[in-house]
C-alpha positions, -999 to +999 in steps of 0.1 A: +591-036-486+565-008-483+547+001-451+516-020-451+497+006-431+498+029-461+489+002-487+451+002-478+428-016-502+417-015-539+383-012-554+380-034-584+363-026-617+361-042-651+357-030-686+339-058-705+320-089-693+331-105-660+308-135-665+290-157-640+297-152-603+321-181-600+357-189-592+368-171-625+348-140-617+372-112-606+346-097-582+341-132-566+379-136-560+384-100-548+355-103-522+375-128-502+392-117-470+426-100-476+424-102-514+420-065-519+447-057-493+470-082-510+465-067-544+472-032-531+503-044-514+519-061-544+508-032-566+532-010-546+560-035-547+563-071-560+568-095-530+573-131-522+545-151-505+565-150-472+567-112-473+530-109-481+521-133-453+542-113-429+529-079-440+492-090-439+498-110-407+479-140-420+490-176-424+512-188-452+486-213-463+459-186-467+483-163-485+493-190-510+456-199-516+448-162-523+478-159-546+468-191-565+433-177-571+445-143-582+470-159-606+443-183-619+422-153-631+454-135-643+450-107-618+485-115-606+516-133-618+545-151-602+581-150-614+610-166-595+588-167-564+579-130-566+543-119-571+530-088-588+498-074-604+490-077-641+465-049-644+464-011-640+458-003-604+458+034-595+468+049-562+453+080-548+482+100-560+480+084-595+443+096-597+452+131-587+478+132-615+451+120-639+425+145-626+448+175-635+459+160-668+424+152-682+409+186-673+419+203-705+409+173-726+375+171-709+369+208-716+378+203-753+354+175-756+326+194-739+332+225-762+330+202-792+297+187-782+283+221-773+291+232-808+265+207-821+239+218-796+212+226-822+217+192-839+216+173-806+185+191-794+166+181-826+176+145-821+162+144-786+127+153-799+127+121-819+135+097-790+106+074-782+105+085-745+110+122-751+074+130-739+079+112-706+116+118-698+132+151-694+157+164-720+186+165-695+182+128-685+179+117-722+211+136-731+229+122-700+222+087-712+227+094-750+259+115-748+274+102-715+267+065-718+262+057-755+286+082-771+314+090-746+314+056-730+304+028-754+311+044-788+342+063-777+359+032-762+351+013-795+366+041-816+397+044-795+403+007-796+399+007-834+424+035-837+449+015-816+449+040-787+438+016-760+428-020-754+391-022-744+390-059-733+408-092-737+400-129-734+403-141-698+402-175-681+368-190-677+356-179-712+350-142-705+363-110-720+372-080-699+400-058-685+406-054-648+411-020-633+420-011-597+416+021-577+428+028-542+398+030-518+393+062-498+368+073-472+335+086-487+343+121-474+374+122-495+360+108-526+345+139-542+374+161-531+400+138-546+386+127-579+349+134-580+333+118-611+365+105-626+353+068-625+320+073-643+309+044-664+281+022-673+269-011-659+250-032-684+233-065-689+211-080-717+180-101-713+153-110-739+166-085-764+167-055-740+199-040-725+195-026-690+222-001-682+230+023-653+254+052-657+272+072-631+302+073-607+313+043-587+310+058-552+290+031-534+262+007-546+239+016-575+202+008-566+192+003-603+191-024-629+212-044-635+234-036-605+208-044-579+204-079-594+242-085-593+243-073-557+216-098-547+233-126-566+266-118-549+251-116-515+235-150-518+269-166-526+292-148-502+292-137-466+319-110-474+310-073-470+294-056-500+319-049-528+319-017-548+332-030-581+312-022-612+308-036-647+319-009-673+310-005-709 
């Protein structure tokens, strides 16, 4: 069994739609005491409920309750009395490996986009808010959010490279993603803007989206609304998960 002191906790993110803030919402489940620590623990090594209870130093009843809720949303699974995670959860070392691996790919993408600079600049002039919003902000949203996040994920899924989302319990569609939590002072040094993505929600025919990294809480729509909703339904500390794509 791994040393629990090194297991720490996971920040939870989703790609897709996590749905209402209820018992089937992954953020609701992960906000509960010890849920994040439990997920981090069984991500390192599948364990029995007794081993988990001992490692976390919490009661067996509370451990089993948490395991039941995690398996209900399919964040965990049980096989012959042993529990493990069912979603990609990346440790600090995993993310460092990814950071080095994706560098050349990111440069290739940026060079390709730069090659269309004249075409891109001409498009910006036609945007309805071009007179009020700076070129840099418009391109940040158009290229970063709409093209590289939303459209790129769609194309990669259509090409069979990745799975963007799947049907989940409670009639919602998303993929769950975990990332080892680190101190704010370590965040930029370790993996900087690696977890950039969009948070979006639709109302009355308008889609409100924020786009950026996931280091802390976003004070923008729709994130601020979700934060207020979550705070009114739970006394747990603020949770840093975001809705992607």
